[in-house]
N, C-alpha and C positions, 0 to 999 in steps of 0.2 A: 398461597404460593405466589412467588414473584419471578420475574424474568430479569436477567442482567443484560445491560446494553452499554457499549463503550461510546463515549462522546468526547469531543474536544471542548474544553472550557475556557479557551482564550482566543483572542483575535489571531489569525494566521491561517489555521486550517488543520484538519485531521491528517496526521502522518505518524508513521512508526519509525523508531530508531532501527538502524541496521541490526543491532542485537535482538530486538523484538522480531523483526522479519525472519532472521535466522532461526530463532527459537520456535516460532510458529511452523516454519518449514520443517524443522526437525520433528516436531510433534505430529505433523501430517505425513511424515515419512518421505519428504522430498529433499533433494539436495538444494543448496543455496550458494551461489557464487556472486561476488560483487565485482563490478567493473566501473571504470571511468571511461567516458567516450572521448577519444582523441579527435578533435574537430578537423585538424589539418589532414589527417590520414583516413578519416571516416572509419576508424577501427575502435574496438573495445579492448581495453587493457585490464587484465585481471589484477585486482588489488586485494590485500588482506583486510579483514574487518577492522583490525587495529590501526590501519592507515587511512581510514575513511574520514576522520575528523577534518572538516572544512572542505571536503571534496564532494562535488555533485556525483552521486553514484547511481548505478542501475543494477538491478538484481535479475539473475536468471537461474533456472534450475539445471542448467548444463554449463560445462566449462568452456564451450566453444560456440557462443551465440552467432558468430560470423557465418557458420555453416547453415544457419536458419534464415538469414537475410535474403531478400529477393536478389536474384542474380542480376536483373536489370536495375539500374540505379534511378532511371528517369521514366515516368509515365509518358504515355503518348501525348498528353496535353502539356508536357513540359514541367509538371510538378514533380517534386522529389518523392521517390518511392522508398519508404523506410521499412514498412511492416508488411507482413503477410500472415496467413493463418498459422503456419508452422511457428513463426516468430512469436506471435502473441500467446501461443500455448506454453512457451518456455519463460516468458516474462513474468516477474513477480513484483507486485506493487502493494503498497499499503491499502489500496482500494479494492484489492482482490478478496478481502475478508469481510463477510457480513458483520455488522456491528454486534449481533448477538451470537456470533460464532464462539463455540465453547473454547476453542484453542486461543482465540484472541483474548477472551476474558481471562483465561488461565495465565497467559503471558503478562497481561497488564497487572494482574494480581501478584504474580511472581516478581516482576521487575520493578514495579512501582514507577517512579519518575524516569528510570532508565528505559522505559518503553516509549517515552515521548520522542517523536521525530522533531525535525526543525519547526519552530514556531508552533508547537503543539503542547498542550497540557491535558493529558487524557484522564478521564474519570469514568468509573463504572457507576451507572445509575440503575436502581432497581425500581421496576414498575409492576403493577399487578399483572399476572399471567394472562388474564382475559382481555387486556387492553390492546386494541389495534393501534399501532403507533407509527410515527414517522419522525425523521430528524429534520428539524428546522435550523437554518444557520444564517448568521449575519456576519459577513467578513471572517468566516471561519469559526466563529464562536457558536456553539451548537446547544440546542435544547431538544428534549424529546417532547413531542406533542401527541395528544390523542388524535387519531384521524377523525375528521368531521367533514361534512359536506359544505361546498361553497359553489357559488355561481357568479358569472359575470354578465 
């Protein structure tokens, strides 16, 4: 028996396309909305998935992420307060999915190259089921390594 794992095979880094994120969300029974952040007004603007090309986007499981942002904008130490626990629960990211997640694997198989996010080239690698593994990366280019011991 083997186990499937998704890795990125080019320099850049692991990321999923909007289409892949939306499809995984559907399979998991979650809503998925895309937004661009308007810096001048510090607001999110809802955008259609077909309008994302060339836009830095953010995904949420609700159509009103502003309602989940902290009411105070500045921490006591003067740093900018952007997130809170409620906000992070609605945020959807490529990094939310374990690399051996069955839905992630299904979507990468379904979409092929269309699953690739910016600067990503995703690949499904099969390894023996009994191997304890970890992902090693250099500048975003990843390999699967068997876990071993090391000391300094």
